[in-house]
C-alpha positions in Angstrom: -51.5 -39.7 -3.6 -52.6 -37.0 -0.3 -55.7 -35.1 -0.8 -55.5 -31.0 -1.1 -57.7 -28.2 -0.2 -58.1 -25.8 -3.0 -59.8 -22.6 -3.0 -60.1 -19.3 -4.9 -60.0 -15.9 -2.7 -61.9 -13.3 -4.5 -60.9 -9.7 -3.3 -61.9 -6.2 -3.3 -59.1 -3.8 -3.3 -58.8 -0.3 -1.8 -58.1 2.1 -4.6 -54.2 2.6 -5.2 -53.1 -0.5 -3.3 -53.6 -3.0 -5.9 -49.7 -3.3 -5.8 -48.5 -3.7 -2.7 -51.4 -6.1 -2.3 -49.8 -8.2 -4.9 -46.8 -8.0 -3.0 -48.0 -9.2 0.1 -50.2 -12.2 -1.8 -47.1 -13.4 -3.3 -45.0 -14.2 0.1 -47.8 -16.4 1.1 -46.4 -20.4 0.2 -49.6 -21.7 -0.6 -50.9 -18.9 -3.4 -50.1 -21.0 -6.5 -51.0 -18.1 -8.6 -52.3 -14.7 -8.1 -54.5 -12.3 -10.7 -55.7 -8.7 -11.1 -58.8 -8.6 -13.1 -61.7 -7.0 -14.1 -65.4 -6.9 -13.0 -66.7 -7.4 -9.5 -63.2 -8.4 -7.9 -60.3 -6.4 -7.7 -57.8 -9.5 -7.3 -58.2 -13.6 -7.1 -55.9 -15.9 -5.2 -56.2 -19.6 -5.6 -54.9 -21.3 -2.5 -53.7 -24.9 -2.0 -53.5 -26.5 1.4 -53.4 -29.7 3.2 -56.6 -29.5 4.9 -59.5 -26.9 5.8 -57.7 -26.0 9.6 -54.9 -24.5 7.1 -57.3 -22.7 4.8 -58.6 -20.8 7.7 -55.2 -20.0 9.1 -54.4 -18.6 6.0 -57.2 -16.3 5.1 -57.9 -15.1 9.2 -54.2 -14.6 9.7 -52.3 -13.8 6.7 -54.8 -12.4 4.0 -57.7 -10.7 6.3 -54.6 -9.0 7.7 -53.0 -7.6 4.9 -53.5 -3.6 4.3 -55.7 -2.4 1.7 -58.1 -5.5 1.4 -61.8 -4.2 1.5 -63.6 -7.6 1.6 -62.8 -11.1 0.4 -65.0 -14.2 -0.6 -63.6 -17.9 -0.3 -64.8 -20.4 -2.7 -63.6 -23.6 -1.7 -63.1 -26.2 -5.0 -65.2 -29.1 -4.5 -63.9 -30.9 -7.3 -61.6 -30.1 -10.1 -62.5 -31.6 -13.9 -59.4 -31.3 -16.6 -60.6 -30.6 -20.1 
């Protein structure tokens, strides 16, 4: 079994840019789900990577360059509990 790094990227999106941001996020292979949400964040993406360096590369070079993203917060998953 190989270890994986999972992280939730919580995003605030510019008004009127949600569809364009979702389309760009869907092109990232490591994005396993993209959710449009209500509340404090507009979009939450789950990433699955092989290590923290890959997570850094995806967030800085792929996600942060998408037009329409105003701010992001990254939450690295420390443990997954199945129910």
